[in-house]
N, C-alpha and C positions, 0 to 999 in steps of 0.2 A: 233649694234657695231660702233665704231668712226673710220674714217679713220684710223687717227695713229695707232690705235689697229689691223686694218687690214694687213698694210703694215708690221707693227710687226712681223707679226703670217706669213705672207708669204713675205719670204726675198728676194725672187724674182722681186717682182712689186716694182715702186718706190711708193713716197708718190703721186706724179704727176700724175702716174696710177690709181690709186684708185680712186683721188679727179676726174677724164676724165670717169672712169667706172661709177660713181655713177649718173650722169644723165640720162646715159641709163635705169642704172637699176629701178631708179624709172618710167621713162616714159612706161618701160614693166614690171611692176612689177607683173601683175597678169599672164602672161605669164612665167615669169622669177622665180615665186614661183612655178607654177605648172610642171613645168620640174623640178624642185629641189624636188618635191613629186613624180613623177613618178620613178627619178632616187632611191629616196630612200625607194620607194616600191618594185622596181625591185629588188634592193641589198637586202632588208628583204624575199625577194622571196627565189634568190639566197641561204641566210644563213639559213634559214628554211630546206628548201632542203639538205644542206649539212646537218645540224643536223640531219636529218629524218631516213638518210641514213647512219649516223652515229651508231645509235640507233638499226638498224636492221642489223647492218655488214657487211653494204654491198655496202664497201669500196670496189673500181675498179680496181682488180689486177693488171690489165693491168701498175697501175703509180706506183706499187713495183719492177717490173719487169724488168732490163733494162738486155739487152744482151751484153754481153762481149765479147769484138772482140775476136775469133781465137787465141791462140797463135803461137807464129815465129814454122813455120815446123809442123805446127797441119792441114789436109785438112778438109775441110767442103764437106760433105754428103747433 
């Protein structure tokens, strides 16, 4: 991907910032690629766990239960 394409895809980065980052990436490419691969593997694992829970119907009920605040004048016991 060209620097211009990266800058267009990430509008919060200037073209100068993209060009400044490129020497670091190329000097550390094996470590950078390993980090990206590890993050992708972790993301894939989380996705698979989520899909597995959905298939088993194991959605955590606590995620759906939001307690309501007491009504005015209501006494909590």
